[in-house]
N, C-alpha and C positions, 0 to 999 in steps of 0.2 A: 599453520597459523598460530601466532602467539595467543595465549589465553589469559595472560596477566594484564594488570594495569588497565582495566576497563571500568570507567566511572559512569558511563551513560550508555543505555541501549536505546536506539532510535528505531521504532517500528514504522514501516509504511502501513497504510490502513487497508485499502482495497486489495484483496488477494493475499493478504498477509494476516491481519487480525480477523478479517471477515471474508467469507467466501462469496464475494459479490460480483466478480467480473462476468460470470456467465449470465447473471441477471441483467447486468448492464448491457451486454451484447444483445440479449433478447429484447430489451427495451428500445435500443437503437434500431434493430431490425423491424420492430413494430412500427416505429415512426417513419422509417425510410421506405417501407414497403409501399406506401402511398405514392412513391416516386419511382417505383420499379427498381429500387436499389436493395441489394442483399449483401450483407457483410459476411465474408467467410471467417471462420475462426482464426485462420492464419493472418488474414488482413487485420482483424481486430487486434490480435496480439502485437503485430508489427507496428501498427499505426495509432492505436488508441490506448494500449496498456501503459499505465504510468504517466500519461500525458494530461495536460490541463484541458479545460473546455475550450480555451482559446486555440490551442493546437488542433483539437478535434474539429472545431468550426472551420479553420482554414484548410484542413485536410479534406473534408467533405466538399468544400467549394472547389478545391484544386482537382480532385479526382473524379467528382461526379457533377460538377457545374451546378451545385445546389447551394444556395445561400440559406444558412440556418437562421431563421427569424426568431425573435424572442418567443413567438407563439410555439414554434416547433421545439425550441429548447424547453419551454414550459411543459409541453406535452411529454417530452422525454422524462423530465424530472417527476412528473405526476405518475407516469407508468412505473418508473424506477422506485419511487417511494412506496407505492402500493405493493410492489414486489418485495421490497424490504420488509414491510409489515407482515406479509404472508409467508415468505420463503427464506429470508436472510438468516444465516447462522454464523456464529463465530467459527473460525477454523478449529479443527479437532485438537484439543489439548492446550489451547492458548490460555484458557482461564487458569489452569494449573501453573503455567509458566508465569503469568502475571501475579498470581498469588504467592509465588515462591521466590521471585527475584529479590535479591537483597541489595541491588544497586538501583539508582534512579533510572526511570525509563519514560519515554514520551512517544508521541505520534508526529510524523512529518509526512504530509500527504499532498498530492497534487489536486485533490478534490476541494470543493468549496467548503466554507465553514458549516453551511446549512446541511449539505449532504453528509459531511463527516459526523456532525452531531446526531443526525437522524440514524445513520448506520450504527454508531456506537451505542446509542440508546436502544435501538431495536434488538440488539444482541446482548444487552446487559453489560457492556464493556465500558460505558461512559464513566462510571464512578472510579475505574482504575486510573483514569487519566485526568479528568477535571480540567485544570488550567494548564495542563502540559500537552496541549493540542496545537500543532503548528500547521497552517495550511498555505497553499500557493498564494493566497491573497496578501500574505505578509511580505513578499519579496518581489522584486522587479523581474527576475528571471526564474522560471520553473526548471524542474529536472529536464535534461541532464546537467544543468548548471548546479554548482554546489551550494548556491545561496541559501536554500531552505534548510539544509542540514547545518550549515554554519550558523544560521540564525538561531536554530534550536540549541545548538551547543553553547552559543554565547548567552542565550537567555537563561540557561541552566548552569552557567559558570563552569563549563567543562572545556578542556582543550580538545580540538579535533582528533588528535592522536590517541586520546583515551576513549573515543566513542566507537561503538559497534552498531552499524546499520544493518537492518534486516529488510530485504526488498524482494519483490517478485519480478520486477520489470527491468529491462535493459537500461532505460533512462535513469531509473533509480540507482542501479548499480554504478552507472557511469558517474552520477552525481556524488555518490559516496567516495568513489576513487578520487574524483577531482577535489573533494573536500579534505583528502588525506586521512580518511577514516577507514577502519577495518570494516568488513562487510560479510554478510552471508546471503546466499541466494536461496530463498524459500520457494520450493516447488511443490508444496503440498496442496495448493488450491486446485479445484476441479478444472479450472480453465487451462492450466499448463501441466497438470499431472501427466507424467510419462511422455511429455512432448519436448523436453529440453535436455540437452546433453549435460551430464553431471561432471563436476570438477571438484577440486579440493574445497571450494567455498560453498558447495551445495548442501542444503539439508532438505530432505524429502518429508520430514515430519518434525514436530516440536520435540520429540524425543532426541532427535539429532542435535538440537540446540543444547539441551540439558546434558547430554552425554559429552559434547565437545567442550562445553564451558561449565563444568560442575561447580567451580568456585564462585560462580555468580549466583548460586542458589543456596537457600538455607539448608541446614543439616538434614532435615526430614526429606527434602526433595533429593538431595545427593545420595541418600541411602535407599531410595525406593527402587 
């Protein structure tokens, strides 16, 4: 993979910046247990990971014949936000990465603006991004369509070919490819650690990012 000519790093949020996906699966299982529905880890990864609430809603109705009412969605978000306050952490090493990157970076996530802001503030990451947060609500098509990545690149005046996307989900990776952007598959989150096959684009920790792209970081970071 080329390591030159990168003007923008685009991070996914859940499972990349924050170790949230296990908490999300637990919240869904708590809500769905009342209907005798239990999501396996594999089902969650294949059908929920990287997907918007609209997709999750239709998938639950299709596979379990359960319509997610606003009340059920509200119950899920209440449980999730409480879990964020008690248990959510940033992924190990990400603060060092964000503190040392010398090129612009942003977030492009399938989550809602409210969930994204709550997650980033709960982990102390919000101030690293501020107005460079792009959510599914901004585009008509979510991942795996390229729309959100292209929206973020355009908003920050960067060509897609000079963007690097870091994702944990297959829809996110597919969206990056469709956008004509370079990408890395981050597998350091607890939800997929040791569960996915590694390839040339895989990084298992943030050290893998800094090692592969040393020129994106300031001098102190490159020599650590």
